[in-house]
PDB file as gemmi writes it, atoms N, CA and C in Angstrom:
CRYST1    1.000    1.000    1.000  90.00  90.00  90.00 P 1                      
ATOM      1  N   UNK A   1     -23.188  40.153 -53.112  1.00  0.00           N  
ATOM      2  CA  UNK A   1     -22.229  39.972 -54.200  1.00  0.00           C  
ATOM      3  C   UNK A   1     -21.173  38.956 -53.792  1.00  0.00           C  
ATOM      4  N   UNK A   2     -20.763  38.209 -54.756  1.00  0.00           N  
ATOM      5  CA  UNK A   2     -19.680  37.271 -54.525  1.00  0.00           C  
ATOM      6  C   UNK A   2     -18.447  37.759 -55.283  1.00  0.00           C  
ATOM      7  N   UNK A   3     -17.341  37.668 -54.620  1.00  0.00           N  
ATOM      8  CA  UNK A   3     -16.084  38.043 -55.259  1.00  0.00           C  
ATOM      9  C   UNK A   3     -15.300  36.774 -55.542  1.00  0.00           C  
ATOM     10  N   UNK A   4     -14.783  36.692 -56.713  1.00  0.00           N  
ATOM     11  CA  UNK A   4     -14.013  35.514 -57.104  1.00  0.00           C  
ATOM     12  C   UNK A   4     -12.553  35.918 -57.275  1.00  0.00           C  
ATOM     13  N   UNK A   5     -11.707  35.077 -56.743  1.00  0.00           N  
ATOM     14  CA  UNK A   5     -10.287  35.308 -56.928  1.00  0.00           C  
ATOM     15  C   UNK A   5      -9.830  34.503 -58.131  1.00  0.00           C  
ATOM     16  N   UNK A   6      -9.237  35.171 -59.052  1.00  0.00           N  
ATOM     17  CA  UNK A   6      -8.773  34.510 -60.262  1.00  0.00           C  
ATOM     18  C   UNK A   6      -7.265  34.318 -60.173  1.00  0.00           C  
ATOM     19  N   UNK A   7      -6.824  33.118 -60.306  1.00  0.00           N  
ATOM     20  CA  UNK A   7      -5.394  32.828 -60.272  1.00  0.00           C  
ATOM     21  C   UNK A   7      -4.902  32.623 -61.695  1.00  0.00           C  
ATOM     22  N   UNK A   8      -3.817  33.272 -61.974  1.00  0.00           N  
ATOM     23  CA  UNK A   8      -3.268  33.202 -63.325  1.00  0.00           C  
ATOM     24  C   UNK A   8      -1.836  32.685 -63.224  1.00  0.00           C  
ATOM     25  N   UNK A   9      -1.547  31.689 -63.986  1.00  0.00           N  
ATOM     26  CA  UNK A   9      -0.189  31.162 -64.017  1.00  0.00           C  
ATOM     27  C   UNK A   9       0.612  31.922 -65.076  1.00  0.00           C  
ATOM     28  N   UNK A  10       1.752  32.450 -64.654  1.00  0.00           N  
ATOM     29  CA  UNK A  10       2.612  33.149 -65.611  1.00  0.00           C  
ATOM     30  C   UNK A  10       4.015  32.561 -65.532  1.00  0.00           C  
ATOM     31  N   UNK A  11       4.759  32.760 -66.581  1.00  0.00           N  
ATOM     32  CA  UNK A  11       6.132  32.249 -66.615  1.00  0.00           C  
ATOM     33  C   UNK A  11       7.062  33.246 -65.926  1.00  0.00           C  
ATOM     34  N   UNK A  12       8.261  32.794 -65.644  1.00  0.00           N  
ATOM     35  CA  UNK A  12       9.253  33.664 -65.009  1.00  0.00           C  
ATOM     36  C   UNK A  12       9.587  34.850 -65.914  1.00  0.00           C  
ATOM     37  N   UNK A  13       9.660  34.628 -67.214  1.00  0.00           N  
ATOM     38  CA  UNK A  13       9.952  35.708 -68.163  1.00  0.00           C  
ATOM     39  C   UNK A  13       8.858  36.757 -68.171  1.00  0.00           C  
ATOM     40  N   UNK A  14       7.611  36.314 -68.099  1.00  0.00           N  
ATOM     41  CA  UNK A  14       6.491  37.261 -68.055  1.00  0.00           C  
ATOM     42  C   UNK A  14       6.522  38.075 -66.758  1.00  0.00           C  
ATOM     43  N   UNK A  15       6.905  37.427 -65.662  1.00  0.00           N  
ATOM     44  CA  UNK A  15       6.980  38.125 -64.383  1.00  0.00           C  
ATOM     45  C   UNK A  15       8.080  39.188 -64.409  1.00  0.00           C  
ATOM     46  N   UNK A  16       9.240  38.837 -64.967  1.00  0.00           N  
ATOM     47  CA  UNK A  16      10.331  39.807 -65.087  1.00  0.00           C  
ATOM     48  C   UNK A  16       9.919  40.981 -65.961  1.00  0.00           C  
ATOM     49  N   UNK A  17       9.204  40.684 -67.031  1.00  0.00           N  
ATOM     50  CA  UNK A  17       8.716  41.741 -67.905  1.00  0.00           C  
ATOM     51  C   UNK A  17       7.742  42.650 -67.155  1.00  0.00           C  
ATOM     52  N   UNK A  18       6.868  42.065 -66.351  1.00  0.00           N  
ATOM     53  CA  UNK A  18       5.926  42.844 -65.550  1.00  0.00           C  
ATOM     54  C   UNK A  18       6.668  43.750 -64.564  1.00  0.00           C  
ATOM     55  N   UNK A  19       7.690  43.196 -63.909  1.00  0.00           N  
ATOM     56  CA  UNK A  19       8.457  43.998 -62.953  1.00  0.00           C  
ATOM     57  C   UNK A  19       9.144  45.175 -63.642  1.00  0.00           C  
ATOM     58  N   UNK A  20       9.677  44.941 -64.853  1.00  0.00           N  
ATOM     59  CA  UNK A  20      10.315  46.044 -65.588  1.00  0.00           C  
ATOM     60  C   UNK A  20       9.298  47.122 -65.919  1.00  0.00           C  
ATOM     61  N   UNK A  21       8.112  46.726 -66.360  1.00  0.00           N  
ATOM     62  CA  UNK A  21       7.095  47.699 -66.747  1.00  0.00           C  
ATOM     63  C   UNK A  21       6.536  48.435 -65.536  1.00  0.00           C  
ATOM     64  N   UNK A  22       6.457  47.778 -64.398  1.00  0.00           N  
ATOM     65  CA  UNK A  22       5.882  48.410 -63.218  1.00  0.00           C  
ATOM     66  C   UNK A  22       6.937  49.113 -62.371  1.00  0.00           C  
ATOM     67  N   UNK A  23       8.160  49.165 -62.850  1.00  0.00           N  
ATOM     68  CA  UNK A  23       9.209  49.822 -62.087  1.00  0.00           C  
ATOM     69  C   UNK A  23       9.846  48.916 -61.056  1.00  0.00           C  
ATOM     70  N   UNK A  24       9.570  47.647 -61.101  1.00  0.00           N  
ATOM     71  CA  UNK A  24      10.201  46.697 -60.199  1.00  0.00           C  
ATOM     72  C   UNK A  24       9.602  46.667 -58.813  1.00  0.00           C  
ATOM     73  N   UNK A  25       8.621  47.489 -58.553  1.00  0.00           N  
ATOM     74  CA  UNK A  25       7.992  47.482 -57.256  1.00  0.00           C  
ATOM     75  C   UNK A  25       8.808  48.179 -56.172  1.00  0.00           C  
ATOM     76  N   UNK A  26      10.009  48.631 -56.501  1.00  0.00           N  
ATOM     77  CA  UNK A  26      10.856  49.285 -55.510  1.00  0.00           C  
ATOM     78  C   UNK A  26      10.508  50.769 -55.425  1.00  0.00           C  
ATOM     79  N   UNK A  27      10.512  51.291 -54.223  1.00  0.00           N  
ATOM     80  CA  UNK A  27      10.271  52.720 -54.031  1.00  0.00           C  
ATOM     81  C   UNK A  27      11.467  53.495 -54.581  1.00  0.00           C  
ATOM     82  N   UNK A  28      11.189  54.659 -55.139  1.00  0.00           N  
ATOM     83  CA  UNK A  28      12.257  55.475 -55.716  1.00  0.00           C  
ATOM     84  C   UNK A  28      12.376  56.789 -54.968  1.00  0.00           C  
ATOM     85  N   UNK A  29      13.580  57.336 -54.989  1.00  0.00           N  
ATOM     86  CA  UNK A  29      13.835  58.665 -54.448  1.00  0.00           C  
ATOM     87  C   UNK A  29      14.344  59.544 -55.582  1.00  0.00           C  
ATOM     88  N   UNK A  30      14.054  60.829 -55.503  1.00  0.00           N  
ATOM     89  CA  UNK A  30      14.436  61.762 -56.553  1.00  0.00           C  
ATOM     90  C   UNK A  30      15.326  62.840 -55.966  1.00  0.00           C  
ATOM     91  N   UNK A  31      16.456  63.080 -56.627  1.00  0.00           N  
ATOM     92  CA  UNK A  31      17.400  64.113 -56.214  1.00  0.00           C  
ATOM     93  C   UNK A  31      17.512  65.177 -57.298  1.00  0.00           C  
ATOM     94  N   UNK A  32      17.657  66.423 -56.876  1.00  0.00           N  
ATOM     95  CA  UNK A  32      18.010  67.511 -57.780  1.00  0.00           C  
ATOM     96  C   UNK A  32      19.455  67.863 -57.443  1.00  0.00           C  
ATOM     97  N   UNK A  33      20.373  67.551 -58.363  1.00  0.00           N  
ATOM     98  CA  UNK A  33      21.793  67.742 -58.111  1.00  0.00           C  
ATOM     99  C   UNK A  33      22.282  68.903 -58.972  1.00  0.00           C  
ATOM    100  N   UNK A  34      22.856  69.919 -58.318  1.00  0.00           N  
ATOM    101  CA  UNK A  34      23.331  71.128 -58.976  1.00  0.00           C  
ATOM    102  C   UNK A  34      24.852  71.109 -59.044  1.00  0.00           C  
ATOM    103  N   UNK A  35      25.402  71.476 -60.191  1.00  0.00           N  
ATOM    104  CA  UNK A  35      26.858  71.565 -60.355  1.00  0.00           C  
ATOM    105  C   UNK A  35      27.301  72.944 -59.888  1.00  0.00           C  
ATOM    106  N   UNK A  36      28.036  73.002 -58.781  1.00  0.00           N  
ATOM    107  CA  UNK A  36      28.398  74.288 -58.186  1.00  0.00           C  
ATOM    108  C   UNK A  36      29.582  74.969 -58.861  1.00  0.00           C  
ATOM    109  N   UNK A  37      30.370  74.228 -59.616  1.00  0.00           N  
ATOM    110  CA  UNK A  37      31.554  74.833 -60.233  1.00  0.00           C  
ATOM    111  C   UNK A  37      31.215  75.640 -61.478  1.00  0.00           C  
ATOM    112  N   UNK A  38      30.006  75.511 -61.993  1.00  0.00           N  
ATOM    113  CA  UNK A  38      29.584  76.250 -63.183  1.00  0.00           C  
ATOM    114  C   UNK A  38      28.769  77.469 -62.743  1.00  0.00           C  
ATOM    115  N   UNK A  39      29.137  78.675 -63.210  1.00  0.00           N  
ATOM    116  CA  UNK A  39      28.403  79.875 -62.798  1.00  0.00           C  
ATOM    117  C   UNK A  39      26.917  79.860 -63.182  1.00  0.00           C  
ATOM    118  N   UNK A  40      26.541  79.070 -64.192  1.00  0.00           N  
ATOM    119  CA  UNK A  40      25.141  78.992 -64.617  1.00  0.00           C  
ATOM    120  C   UNK A  40      24.317  78.079 -63.709  1.00  0.00           C  
ATOM    121  N   UNK A  41      24.990  77.355 -62.816  1.00  0.00           N  
ATOM    122  CA  UNK A  41      24.362  76.407 -61.885  1.00  0.00           C  
ATOM    123  C   UNK A  41      23.400  75.433 -62.562  1.00  0.00           C  
ATOM    124  N   UNK A  42      23.915  74.647 -63.529  1.00  0.00           N  
ATOM    125  CA  UNK A  42      23.047  73.641 -64.162  1.00  0.00           C  
ATOM    126  C   UNK A  42      22.701  72.545 -63.158  1.00  0.00           C  
ATOM    127  N   UNK A  43      21.574  71.884 -63.382  1.00  0.00           N  
ATOM    128  CA  UNK A  43      21.178  70.809 -62.477  1.00  0.00           C  
ATOM    129  C   UNK A  43      20.615  69.646 -63.271  1.00  0.00           C  
ATOM    130  N   UNK A  44      20.621  68.497 -62.638  1.00  0.00           N  
ATOM    131  CA  UNK A  44      20.030  67.268 -63.180  1.00  0.00           C  
ATOM    132  C   UNK A  44      19.095  66.705 -62.118  1.00  0.00           C  
ATOM    133  N   UNK A  45      17.991  66.143 -62.554  1.00  0.00           N  
ATOM    134  CA  UNK A  45      17.063  65.475 -61.652  1.00  0.00           C  
ATOM    135  C   UNK A  45      17.192  63.977 -61.891  1.00  0.00           C  
ATOM    136  N   UNK A  46      17.549  63.252 -60.842  1.00  0.00           N  
ATOM    137  CA  UNK A  46      17.771  61.808 -60.935  1.00  0.00           C  
ATOM    138  C   UNK A  46      16.788  61.075 -60.030  1.00  0.00           C  
ATOM    139  N   UNK A  47      16.139  60.050 -60.561  1.00  0.00           N  
ATOM    140  CA  UNK A  47      15.281  59.171 -59.763  1.00  0.00           C  
ATOM    141  C   UNK A  47      15.909  57.791 -59.740  1.00  0.00           C  
ATOM    142  N   UNK A  48      16.150  57.284 -58.544  1.00  0.00           N  
ATOM    143  CA  UNK A  48      16.797  55.983 -58.385  1.00  0.00           C  
ATOM    144  C   UNK A  48      16.045  55.174 -57.333  1.00  0.00           C  
ATOM    145  N   UNK A  49      16.120  53.845 -57.396  1.00  0.00           N  
ATOM    146  CA  UNK A  49      15.539  53.034 -56.321  1.00  0.00           C  
ATOM    147  C   UNK A  49      16.207  53.378 -54.990  1.00  0.00           C  
ATOM    148  N   UNK A  50      15.440  53.360 -53.919  1.00  0.00           N  
ATOM    149  CA  UNK A  50      15.984  53.807 -52.634  1.00  0.00           C  
ATOM    150  C   UNK A  50      17.114  52.925 -52.115  1.00  0.00           C  
ATOM    151  N   UNK A  51      17.243  51.709 -52.575  1.00  0.00           N  
ATOM    152  CA  UNK A  51      18.323  50.833 -52.139  1.00  0.00           C  
ATOM    153  C   UNK A  51      19.621  51.008 -52.910  1.00  0.00           C  
ATOM    154  N   UNK A  52      19.644  51.888 -53.881  1.00  0.00           N  
ATOM    155  CA  UNK A  52      20.831  52.114 -54.701  1.00  0.00           C  
ATOM    156  C   UNK A  52      21.966  52.667 -53.846  1.00  0.00           C  
ATOM    157  N   UNK A  53      23.184  52.126 -53.987  1.00  0.00           N  
ATOM    158  CA  UNK A  53      24.312  52.709 -53.264  1.00  0.00           C  
ATOM    159  C   UNK A  53      24.531  54.149 -53.730  1.00  0.00           C  
ATOM    160  N   UNK A  54      24.763  55.055 -52.774  1.00  0.00           N  
ATOM    161  CA  UNK A  54      24.899  56.464 -53.150  1.00  0.00           C  
ATOM    162  C   UNK A  54      26.169  56.718 -53.962  1.00  0.00           C  
ATOM    163  N   UNK A  55      27.145  55.822 -53.861  1.00  0.00           N  
ATOM    164  CA  UNK A  55      28.343  55.958 -54.696  1.00  0.00           C  
ATOM    165  C   UNK A  55      27.965  55.883 -56.174  1.00  0.00           C  
ATOM    166  N   UNK A  56      26.973  55.052 -56.511  1.00  0.00           N  
ATOM    167  CA  UNK A  56      26.520  54.947 -57.901  1.00  0.00           C  
ATOM    168  C   UNK A  56      25.831  56.235 -58.346  1.00  0.00           C  
ATOM    169  N   UNK A  57      25.073  56.860 -57.443  1.00  0.00           N  
ATOM    170  CA  UNK A  57      24.416  58.131 -57.756  1.00  0.00           C  
ATOM    171  C   UNK A  57      25.470  59.213 -57.999  1.00  0.00           C  
ATOM    172  N   UNK A  58      26.485  59.259 -57.141  1.00  0.00           N  
ATOM    173  CA  UNK A  58      27.577  60.225 -57.284  1.00  0.00           C  
ATOM    174  C   UNK A  58      28.301  60.031 -58.606  1.00  0.00           C  
ATOM    175  N   UNK A  59      28.623  58.795 -58.932  1.00  0.00           N  
ATOM    176  CA  UNK A  59      29.337  58.508 -60.173  1.00  0.00           C  
ATOM    177  C   UNK A  59      28.488  58.889 -61.390  1.00  0.00           C  
ATOM    178  N   UNK A  60      27.216  58.533 -61.384  1.00  0.00           N  
ATOM    179  CA  UNK A  60      26.351  58.841 -62.514  1.00  0.00           C  
ATOM    180  C   UNK A  60      26.196  60.355 -62.691  1.00  0.00           C  
ATOM    181  N   UNK A  61      25.972  61.059 -61.584  1.00  0.00           N  
ATOM    182  CA  UNK A  61      25.807  62.519 -61.666  1.00  0.00           C  
ATOM    183  C   UNK A  61      27.078  63.178 -62.194  1.00  0.00           C  
ATOM    184  N   UNK A  62      28.226  62.746 -61.723  1.00  0.00           N  
ATOM    185  CA  UNK A  62      29.487  63.323 -62.186  1.00  0.00           C  
ATOM    186  C   UNK A  62      29.682  63.075 -63.679  1.00  0.00           C  
ATOM    187  N   UNK A  63      29.365  61.876 -64.133  1.00  0.00           N  
ATOM    188  CA  UNK A  63      29.504  61.580 -65.563  1.00  0.00           C  
ATOM    189  C   UNK A  63      28.526  62.398 -66.396  1.00  0.00           C  
ATOM    190  N   UNK A  64      27.321  62.644 -65.882  1.00  0.00           N  
ATOM    191  CA  UNK A  64      26.338  63.464 -66.597  1.00  0.00           C  
ATOM    192  C   UNK A  64      26.844  64.899 -66.774  1.00  0.00           C  
ATOM    193  N   UNK A  65      27.550  65.422 -65.765  1.00  0.00           N  
ATOM    194  CA  UNK A  65      28.097  66.772 -65.837  1.00  0.00           C  
ATOM    195  C   UNK A  65      29.491  66.818 -66.462  1.00  0.00           C  
ATOM    196  N   UNK A  66      29.995  65.654 -66.866  1.00  0.00           N  
ATOM    197  CA  UNK A  66      31.315  65.536 -67.495  1.00  0.00           C  
ATOM    198  C   UNK A  66      32.448  66.047 -66.585  1.00  0.00           C  
ATOM    199  N   UNK A  67      32.369  65.672 -65.318  1.00  0.00           N  
ATOM    200  CA  UNK A  67      33.443  65.943 -64.369  1.00  0.00           C  
ATOM    201  C   UNK A  67      33.942  64.602 -63.850  1.00  0.00           C  
ATOM    202  N   UNK A  68      35.194  64.533 -63.400  1.00  0.00           N  
ATOM    203  CA  UNK A  68      35.725  63.240 -62.942  1.00  0.00           C  
ATOM    204  C   UNK A  68      35.049  62.762 -61.656  1.00  0.00           C  
ATOM    205  N   UNK A  69      34.425  61.582 -61.691  1.00  0.00           N  
ATOM    206  CA  UNK A  69      33.733  61.095 -60.497  1.00  0.00           C  
ATOM    207  C   UNK A  69      34.666  60.768 -59.335  1.00  0.00           C  
ATOM    208  N   UNK A  70      35.904  60.376 -59.635  1.00  0.00           N  
ATOM    209  CA  UNK A  70      36.832  59.980 -58.569  1.00  0.00           C  
ATOM    210  C   UNK A  70      37.226  61.160 -57.691  1.00  0.00           C  
ATOM    211  N   UNK A  71      37.161  62.366 -58.234  1.00  0.00           N  
ATOM    212  CA  UNK A  71      37.557  63.542 -57.458  1.00  0.00           C  
ATOM    213  C   UNK A  71      36.382  64.478 -57.208  1.00  0.00           C  
ATOM    214  N   UNK A  72      35.175  63.937 -57.147  1.00  0.00           N  
ATOM    215  CA  UNK A  72      33.984  64.754 -56.916  1.00  0.00           C  
ATOM    216  C   UNK A  72      33.352  64.404 -55.580  1.00  0.00           C  
ATOM    217  N   UNK A  73      32.613  65.364 -55.039  1.00  0.00           N  
ATOM    218  CA  UNK A  73      31.905  65.160 -53.777  1.00  0.00           C  
ATOM    219  C   UNK A  73      30.509  65.744 -53.906  1.00  0.00           C  
ATOM    220  N   UNK A  74      29.597  65.236 -53.096  1.00  0.00           N  
ATOM    221  CA  UNK A  74      28.249  65.794 -53.047  1.00  0.00           C  
ATOM    222  C   UNK A  74      28.029  66.356 -51.651  1.00  0.00           C  
ATOM    223  N   UNK A  75      27.495  67.586 -51.609  1.00  0.00           N  
ATOM    224  CA  UNK A  75      27.206  68.248 -50.344  1.00  0.00           C  
ATOM    225  C   UNK A  75      25.746  68.702 -50.342  1.00  0.00           C  
ATOM    226  N   UNK A  76      25.264  69.096 -49.182  1.00  0.00           N  
ATOM    227  CA  UNK A  76      23.916  69.653 -49.083  1.00  0.00           C  
ATOM    228  C   UNK A  76      23.972  71.138 -49.425  1.00  0.00           C  
ATOM    229  N   UNK A  77      22.822  71.781 -49.509  1.00  0.00           N  
ATOM    230  CA  UNK A  77      22.782  73.221 -49.760  1.00  0.00           C  
ATOM    231  C   UNK A  77      23.396  74.010 -48.607  1.00  0.00           C  
ATOM    232  N   UNK A  78      23.447  73.404 -47.423  1.00  0.00           N  
ATOM    233  CA  UNK A  78      24.048  74.047 -46.255  1.00  0.00           C  
ATOM    234  C   UNK A  78      25.556  73.847 -46.192  1.00  0.00           C  
ATOM    235  N   UNK A  79      26.117  73.079 -47.123  1.00  0.00           N  
ATOM    236  CA  UNK A  79      27.559  72.853 -47.151  1.00  0.00           C  
ATOM    237  C   UNK A  79      28.025  71.640 -46.374  1.00  0.00           C  
ATOM    238  N   UNK A  80      27.106  70.796 -45.936  1.00  0.00           N  
ATOM    239  CA  UNK A  80      27.460  69.589 -45.180  1.00  0.00           C  
ATOM    240  C   UNK A  80      27.826  68.482 -46.159  1.00  0.00           C  
ATOM    241  N   UNK A  81      29.000  67.890 -45.978  1.00  0.00           N  
ATOM    242  CA  UNK A  81      29.434  66.793 -46.836  1.00  0.00           C  
ATOM    243  C   UNK A  81      28.627  65.533 -46.576  1.00  0.00           C  
ATOM    244  N   UNK A  82      28.432  64.742 -47.627  1.00  0.00           N  
ATOM    245  CA  UNK A  82      27.656  63.510 -47.528  1.00  0.00           C  
ATOM    246  C   UNK A  82      28.572  62.324 -47.742  1.00  0.00           C  
ATOM    247  N   UNK A  83      28.543  61.395 -46.795  1.00  0.00           N  
ATOM    248  CA  UNK A  83      29.304  60.151 -46.930  1.00  0.00           C  
ATOM    249  C   UNK A  83      28.601  59.285 -47.970  1.00  0.00           C  
ATOM    250  N   UNK A  84      29.275  58.938 -49.075  1.00  0.00           N  
ATOM    251  CA  UNK A  84      28.610  58.156 -50.112  1.00  0.00           C  
ATOM    252  C   UNK A  84      28.453  56.670 -49.783  1.00  0.00           C  
ATOM    253  N   UNK A  85      28.982  56.230 -48.651  1.00  0.00           N  
ATOM    254  CA  UNK A  85      28.907  54.812 -48.290  1.00  0.00           C  
ATOM    255  C   UNK A  85      27.595  54.481 -47.589  1.00  0.00           C  
ATOM    256  N   UNK A  86      26.477  54.874 -48.198  1.00  0.00           N  
ATOM    257  CA  UNK A  86      25.150  54.573 -47.670  1.00  0.00           C  
ATOM    258  C   UNK A  86      24.179  54.503 -48.839  1.00  0.00           C  
ATOM    259  N   UNK A  87      22.959  54.124 -48.560  1.00  0.00           N  
ATOM    260  CA  UNK A  87      21.990  53.984 -49.647  1.00  0.00           C  
ATOM    261  C   UNK A  87      21.398  55.346 -50.022  1.00  0.00           C  
ATOM    262  N   UNK A  88      20.858  55.423 -51.229  1.00  0.00           N  
ATOM    263  CA  UNK A  88      20.230  56.650 -51.702  1.00  0.00           C  
ATOM    264  C   UNK A  88      19.030  57.005 -50.820  1.00  0.00           C  
ATOM    265  N   UNK A  89      18.308  56.004 -50.337  1.00  0.00           N  
ATOM    266  CA  UNK A  89      17.171  56.248 -49.457  1.00  0.00           C  
ATOM    267  C   UNK A  89      17.580  56.910 -48.151  1.00  0.00           C  
ATOM    268  N   UNK A  90      18.698  56.460 -47.573  1.00  0.00           N  
ATOM    269  CA  UNK A  90      19.194  57.071 -46.338  1.00  0.00           C  
ATOM    270  C   UNK A  90      19.610  58.514 -46.568  1.00  0.00           C  
ATOM    271  N   UNK A  91      20.293  58.776 -47.671  1.00  0.00           N  
ATOM    272  CA  UNK A  91      20.716  60.144 -47.984  1.00  0.00           C  
ATOM    273  C   UNK A  91      19.497  61.040 -48.149  1.00  0.00           C  
ATOM    274  N   UNK A  92      18.478  60.535 -48.843  1.00  0.00           N  
ATOM    275  CA  UNK A  92      17.254  61.308 -49.049  1.00  0.00           C  
ATOM    276  C   UNK A  92      16.585  61.641 -47.710  1.00  0.00           C  
ATOM    277  N   UNK A  93      16.496  60.664 -46.818  1.00  0.00           N  
ATOM    278  CA  UNK A  93      15.859  60.898 -45.529  1.00  0.00           C  
ATOM    279  C   UNK A  93      16.656  61.864 -44.655  1.00  0.00           C  
ATOM    280  N   UNK A  94      17.985  61.764 -44.686  1.00  0.00           N  
ATOM    281  CA  UNK A  94      18.825  62.601 -43.828  1.00  0.00           C  
ATOM    282  C   UNK A  94      19.006  64.017 -44.376  1.00  0.00           C  
ATOM    283  N   UNK A  95      19.143  64.149 -45.703  1.00  0.00           N  
ATOM    284  CA  UNK A  95      19.568  65.424 -46.274  1.00  0.00           C  
ATOM    285  C   UNK A  95      18.575  66.057 -47.237  1.00  0.00           C  
ATOM    286  N   UNK A  96      17.577  65.311 -47.657  1.00  0.00           N  
ATOM    287  CA  UNK A  96      16.572  65.885 -48.537  1.00  0.00           C  
ATOM    288  C   UNK A  96      16.878  65.692 -50.006  1.00  0.00           C  
ATOM    289  N   UNK A  97      16.139  66.418 -50.818  1.00  0.00           N  
ATOM    290  CA  UNK A  97      16.138  66.233 -52.269  1.00  0.00           C  
ATOM    291  C   UNK A  97      17.223  67.039 -52.983  1.00  0.00           C  
ATOM    292  N   UNK A  98      17.509  68.245 -52.496  1.00  0.00           N  
ATOM    293  CA  UNK A  98      18.417  69.140 -53.218  1.00  0.00           C  
ATOM    294  C   UNK A  98      19.846  69.005 -52.709  1.00  0.00           C  
ATOM    295  N   UNK A  99      20.737  68.637 -53.636  1.00  0.00           N  
ATOM    296  CA  UNK A  99      22.141  68.418 -53.313  1.00  0.00           C  
ATOM    297  C   UNK A  99      23.014  69.176 -54.311  1.00  0.00           C  
ATOM    298  N   UNK A 100      24.303  69.297 -53.980  1.00  0.00           N  
ATOM    299  CA  UNK A 100      25.253  69.983 -54.852  1.00  0.00           C  
ATOM    300  C   UNK A 100      26.452  69.084 -55.137  1.00  0.00           C  
ATOM    301  N   UNK A 101      26.892  69.110 -56.374  1.00  0.00           N  
ATOM    302  CA  UNK A 101      28.068  68.341 -56.798  1.00  0.00           C  
ATOM    303  C   UNK A 101      29.252  69.283 -56.903  1.00  0.00           C  
ATOM    304  N   UNK A 102      30.351  68.918 -56.249  1.00  0.00           N  
ATOM    305  CA  UNK A 102      31.570  69.725 -56.291  1.00  0.00           C  
ATOM    306  C   UNK A 102      32.704  68.880 -56.852  1.00  0.00           C  
ATOM    307  N   UNK A 103      33.259  69.293 -57.987  1.00  0.00           N  
ATOM    308  CA  UNK A 103      34.491  68.637 -58.444  1.00  0.00           C  
ATOM    309  C   UNK A 103      35.632  69.082 -57.530  1.00  0.00           C  
ATOM    310  N   UNK A 104      36.206  68.175 -56.780  1.00  0.00           N  
ATOM    311  CA  UNK A 104      37.185  68.540 -55.753  1.00  0.00           C  
ATOM    312  C   UNK A 104      38.457  69.148 -56.325  1.00  0.00           C  
ATOM    313  N   UNK A 105      38.753  68.901 -57.594  1.00  0.00           N  
ATOM    314  CA  UNK A 105      39.965  69.488 -58.164  1.00  0.00           C  
ATOM    315  C   UNK A 105      39.846  71.010 -58.268  1.00  0.00           C  
ATOM    316  N   UNK A 106      38.649  71.559 -58.103  1.00  0.00           N  
ATOM    317  CA  UNK A 106      38.457  72.997 -58.160  1.00  0.00           C  
ATOM    318  C   UNK A 106      38.477  73.649 -56.769  1.00  0.00           C  
ATOM    319  N   UNK A 107      38.442  72.855 -55.738  1.00  0.00           N  
ATOM    320  CA  UNK A 107      38.439  73.419 -54.390  1.00  0.00           C  
ATOM    321  C   UNK A 107      39.773  74.081 -54.113  1.00  0.00           C  
ATOM    322  N   UNK A 108      39.725  75.333 -53.669  1.00  0.00           N  
ATOM    323  CA  UNK A 108      40.952  76.058 -53.321  1.00  0.00           C  
ATOM    324  C   UNK A 108      41.634  76.730 -54.497  1.00  0.00           C  
ATOM    325  N   UNK A 109      41.101  76.574 -55.709  1.00  0.00           N  
ATOM    326  CA  UNK A 109      41.725  77.240 -56.853  1.00  0.00           C  
ATOM    327  C   UNK A 109      41.144  78.632 -57.018  1.00  0.00           C  
ATOM    328  N   UNK A 110      41.969  79.564 -57.502  1.00  0.00           N  
ATOM    329  CA  UNK A 110      41.512  80.946 -57.683  1.00  0.00           C  
ATOM    330  C   UNK A 110      40.958  81.154 -59.038  1.00  0.00           C  
TER     331      UNK A 110                                                      
END                                                                             
């Protein structure tokens, strides 16, 4: 059998469209983020490219739960705080998939 390589010329716009449809080719990580301040423990599942700054993940999750992102923190299920100044991929590798969102204005209140 002979195999033929077919070369196809595409425009830059077609390539961008292909990348959007294929997910951009970037690997994604998925987090399950639980809001700890609510007794019902609601959660959101977020999938983001692994290169995404974790500050963006924190801000998006806080806005989804309608809590102020500037005064919120994300911790692990073990209670370990996560430094948001790293990529989402690094957080996923170090801490795993399940995280908790804490609105800091509720810390220490009765």
